[in-house]
Every structure is written in structure tokens, then in C-alpha cells.
C-alpha positions in Angstrom: 131.8 120.6 38.0 128.8 119.8 35.7 126.0 122.3 35.2 122.8 120.8 33.8 120.3 123.1 32.2 122.8 126.0 31.8 121.5 129.3 30.3 124.4 131.7 30.9 128.0 132.0 31.9 127.8 132.8 35.5 128.2 129.4 37.1 130.9 128.4 34.7 132.8 131.6 35.4 132.6 131.1 39.1 133.8 127.5 38.7 136.8 128.7 36.7 137.6 131.3 39.3 137.5 128.6 42.0 139.9 126.5 40.0 137.4 123.8 39.0 137.0 122.2 35.5 133.5 123.0 34.4 131.2 121.3 31.9 128.0 123.1 31.1 125.1 121.5 29.1 122.9 123.8 27.1 119.7 123.1 25.2 120.1 126.3 23.1 123.1 126.7 20.8 122.6 130.5 20.7 122.8 130.8 24.5 125.9 128.6 24.5 127.5 131.0 22.0 126.7 134.0 24.1 128.1 132.2 27.1 131.4 131.5 25.4 131.7 135.1 24.3 131.2 136.3 27.9 133.7 133.8 29.2 136.3 134.9 26.6 135.9 138.5 27.8 136.3 137.6 31.5 138.9 134.8 31.5 142.3 134.2 30.1 143.0 131.6 27.4 144.2 128.9 29.9 140.8 129.0 31.6 139.0 128.6 28.3 141.1 125.6 27.5 139.6 123.7 30.5 136.0 124.9 30.1 133.5 122.8 28.1 130.2 123.8 26.7 128.1 121.0 25.4 124.8 121.4 23.5 122.0 118.8 23.3 118.2 118.7 23.1 116.3 119.4 26.3 115.8 116.2 28.2 118.8 114.5 26.5 121.6 115.9 28.6 122.9 112.6 29.9 123.7 111.3 26.4 126.4 113.9 26.1 127.7 113.2 29.6 128.3 109.5 29.4 132.1 110.0 29.6 131.7 111.8 32.9 129.5 109.2 34.7 130.4 108.8 38.3 133.3 111.3 38.1 131.9 114.8 39.0 132.8 116.4 42.3 129.8 118.8 41.9 126.7 118.6 39.7 124.3 121.6 39.6 120.8 121.0 38.1 118.3 123.8 37.6 114.8 122.4 37.6 112.1 124.8 36.6 109.6 123.1 34.3 106.7 120.7 34.9 106.0 117.1 34.0 103.9 114.4 35.8 105.7 112.8 38.7 104.1 109.4 37.8 106.7 109.0 35.0 109.4 108.7 37.6 107.7 107.4 40.7 104.7 105.4 39.4 102.5 107.5 41.7 99.2 108.7 40.3 96.0 110.3 41.5 97.0 113.9 41.8 95.2 116.3 39.5 98.3 118.6 39.5 101.8 117.4 40.2 105.1 119.3 40.1 107.9 118.2 37.9 110.8 116.4 39.5 113.8 116.0 37.2 115.6 112.6 36.9 117.4 112.6 40.2 118.7 109.1 39.7 120.5 109.9 36.5 121.9 113.2 38.0 123.1 111.2 41.0 124.9 108.8 38.6 127.2 111.7 37.5 128.4 112.3 41.1 131.5 110.7 42.4 131.6 109.2 45.9 132.2 112.1 48.2 130.8 114.6 45.6 127.7 116.7 45.8 124.5 117.3 43.8 122.8 120.7 44.0 119.2 121.1 42.8 117.8 124.6 42.2 114.0 124.5 42.1 111.0 126.6 43.1 107.3 126.5 43.6 105.3 125.2 40.7 101.8 126.4 39.8 99.1 126.2 37.1 95.8 126.7 38.8 97.3 125.3 42.0 100.6 125.7 43.8 102.8 122.6 44.5 106.2 122.4 46.2 108.4 119.9 44.5 111.1 119.9 47.3 109.7 116.9 49.4 109.6 114.7 46.3 113.1 115.7 45.2 114.4 114.8 48.6 112.6 111.4 48.6 114.0 110.5 45.1 117.5 111.6 46.0 117.3 109.4 49.1 116.2 106.5 47.0 119.2 107.2 44.7 121.6 106.8 47.6 122.2 110.5 48.3 122.3 112.1 51.7 120.3 115.3 52.1 122.5 118.0 53.7 120.9 121.4 53.5 118.1 123.6 52.1 119.0 127.1 51.2 116.5 129.9 50.3 117.9 132.1 47.5 115.9 135.3 47.2 115.3 136.7 43.7 114.3 140.1 45.1 116.6 142.5 46.8 116.4 142.9 50.6 116.1 146.3 52.4 116.5 145.8 56.1 113.9 143.2 57.2 111.8 143.7 54.1 111.9 142.3 50.6 112.1 145.1 48.0 109.6 144.4 45.2 111.3 147.0 42.9 113.8 144.9 40.8 116.7 146.2 39.0 116.8 146.1 35.2 119.2 143.1 35.4 117.0 141.2 37.8 113.9 141.8 35.6 115.8 140.5 32.6 116.9 137.4 34.6 113.3 136.6 35.6 112.1 137.0 32.0 114.7 134.4 31.0 113.1 131.8 33.2 111.2 129.1 31.1 107.6 129.9 30.5 106.8 126.3 31.7 108.0 127.1 35.2 104.4 127.6 36.3 104.1 130.7 38.5 104.5 134.1 36.9 107.8 135.9 37.4 106.2 138.3 39.8 105.4 135.5 42.2 108.8 133.8 42.2 110.2 135.6 45.3 112.8 132.9 45.9 114.3 129.6 44.6 115.0 126.5 46.7 118.6 125.3 46.6 118.9 121.7 47.8 122.3 120.2 48.6 123.0 116.4 48.6 126.1 114.3 48.9 127.1 110.8 47.8 128.7 108.9 50.6 132.1 107.3 50.2 132.1 103.6 50.5 133.7 102.4 53.7 137.0 100.5 53.1 137.8 99.7 56.7 136.5 99.5 60.2 136.9 103.3 60.9 133.8 105.1 59.6 132.0 108.3 60.5 128.2 108.5 60.9 126.2 110.9 58.8 122.4 111.5 59.0 120.3 110.7 55.9 117.1 112.5 54.9 115.0 110.3 57.3 117.2 111.0 60.3 118.8 107.6 60.3 122.6 107.0 60.2 124.7 105.9 57.3 128.3 104.9 57.3 130.9 107.0 55.4 134.6 106.8 55.2 136.3 110.1 55.8 139.1 111.3 53.6 140.3 113.2 50.6 137.3 115.6 43.0 135.1 117.6 37.0 
């Protein structure tokens, strides 16, 4: 499992508990240090021996992951900041555009049969833009199949209503979100969790049919994953 844009220990800890071999990439060496301390308190030494925390400048994550290219069973990317889409897609003309991280390079880390998870949210700075459609389109172009869209609430739920009163821990988590994520913390009611898979290449006549993001069918061999 590879965690891009890591800021804390939670996903690495969950991966260790599930028996996975996690690699988390941090842009902040201090956060990486705090994360390691938290992991050391919660996990035995043999877990720490298989956990890797790598630190690099923001936007340069893939240079420290070259040795894992095409070998990850799961890649989790948290995309919260903005940059013009035209840099990745060549599309221009929009006064405001949401950021879409480099889906193609993230997809290159995933092994056939593996999954890419993108955690994103509405973007806003004078306008509100939903980056989800663009992420899905770019993932499709990168050869990934779109499986599911999960809504992850940031606020507690009481019955059928969302409780606006956050716990101290929840407020701290919202404050930790990057300032460049656009909308103020009070407006980020939920995050969008997008799940994609990379199809296995058929090696024989027996294949299964899976729908892609456009509703068409793609061939995939069934069978038996950092």
C-alpha cells in the first residue's frame, strides 16, 4: 500500500493492522516524525520493520517511489489543493478550474489487479468547482476502471441530520487541511472518495467483462498484491 500526501499515522496504522506493507510519502519531515512516534506507540517492532515513511518536496513524490512503479496493490492519494487543469489536460478557457493531481503517474504505481483511491473535495475561490468528473476522465485515459464513489462525511450524523457541532479532534483535523484547499473548513461537509482499478491483462480466451467509466465493457482475466 502506498499513501501519497500523507499527513498522519492513521492510514499506515490501518494498513499494518490489515497485514499490508505500507509506504507513506510526506512533504513535511516534522509530520513524518510525529507519525513514526504514534506508530511506535501503537504497533510492535515487527510492524515497524515493514513500514516505510519517505519524505520529499511536495509535488516530487514519484521520484522517491521509482522502485515501486507498477507494484502497489493499493495507492491512496489525497488531493486537496488547486492548480490549473490545463497543465495536465491542455484544456483552457475556464476562469477558475479545480486542481486534478497527476492521475497518470499515480496509476503507474498500481499493479494489474490493484486499486487507486483518490480522496478529494469541492474546490472554491470565488466559485465552487467539483474536480470529480475530471479525475474520472483522466483515470479512464490512464487505463483505469472507475468502480465506486463514496461520500465520506466530515461532520457527525445524528439520526437523519448532520450535526454541525464538531468534536475537538474533528476541529483539529479540519484545521490541518491545507490552506490551498479552497473552501473554508466550515464548508467542507464531506470528502469524495473515488475508487479505480487497473485491469489484469488477459492471458487466455477466458475473460470476464467489467464496465469502464463510460459504461462500455473491457476484458479482464480473473485470478489471484506493497
